[in-house]
N, C-alpha and C positions, 0 to 999 in steps of 0.2 A: 805545860803549866808555867806561867810566868811568876816565879817566886823571886824573892829579893836577891838571891845569889845565882840565878840561872846563868848569868853572863860570866861568872867565875868558874863554871864547870865546862871544860872542853868536851866532856862526854855528852852533856845536854846539848851543846852547840852542834856536835857531830850528829846527834839524833835528828835535830832540826834540818841539818843539811841533807841527810839521807832521805827524810820525808819529802823535801823539796825536789831532790833528784828523781824520786819515783813519782812525782806529780800528784802527791796526796794533797787534798784540801786541808789546810791547817786552820783551826779555830783557836786563837789565843785565849787561854783561860788565865785570868788574873786571880791569883790566890788572895783571898780576903786579907786586907791589911798590908799587902806588898806595896812598897814604894821604891823609887829609884832616884839616885843622885842626891846632892846636897839640898835641893828644893823639895825633896820627898814627892816627886811626880807620881801620879796615879798610873801612868803608862810610860814605858821606857821611850826615850828619844833616840832615833837612829843615829844621830850625829853626836851623841853624848860620849864623854870620856870613859864612862864605866863599861862601854861595849868595846871589846878588844877588836883590833883591826884584823887579826888573823888567828887561826887555831894551828898550833904546832904540836905534833906528836912525835916523840923520839927525835927531836931536833929538826924535823922536816915540816915545812909549812904545808898543811893539807888543804886549806881553803881560806878565802877572804870572807869575813863574817857579814859585813853590811849588805852585800848583794843577796845573800841568802835570806836575811831578815826583812828586806825591803817589802816584799809582797805580804808577809805576815803582819807587818806594821800597818798595812792599809786595810786590815780587817778589824771590825769592831770586836773588842775583847768581851768575853763573858766573864763576869765576876763570880768566883766560887765562894760560897758562903757555907760555913759549917753549921749555921743555925737554920738555914732555909733551903733545904735541898730541892723541894718541888719547884721553886722559882728558878733555881740554877738549871735544873734539868730541862725545863720548858725553854729557857733561853738557848741552851746548848743545842737542843733538838732543832730549833728554828734556824740555826746556822748550818746545819748539815744538809748535804744534797739528798734528794730522794733515793730510797733504796731501789736497786734494779729489780725488775719483776723476776719471779722465780716460778718455774713450773716443774713439779717433780716428774721424774722419768716415768713413762707408762709401760 
């Protein structure tokens, strides 16, 4: 979920990095009303000053942020609306890969 302060949380950024490391398909969800930067952009810009260069935990640089976000920022975000859940769910489902087939054991 891309909230106004996601880039201020090293834990949110670590979660994104972990998902990317495991090859999960990420669908950015833009929380309704969220904006970034002094121009109040509707989607964060990868080269913006409000995105940290790196994440540091206990004084150790764990990873560079922008390479992790690069692929995520190439995917069209789905806007989350508190007022219109049905539209949000339809848009989200359209971004997800098909479910694998499943056959119960016989």
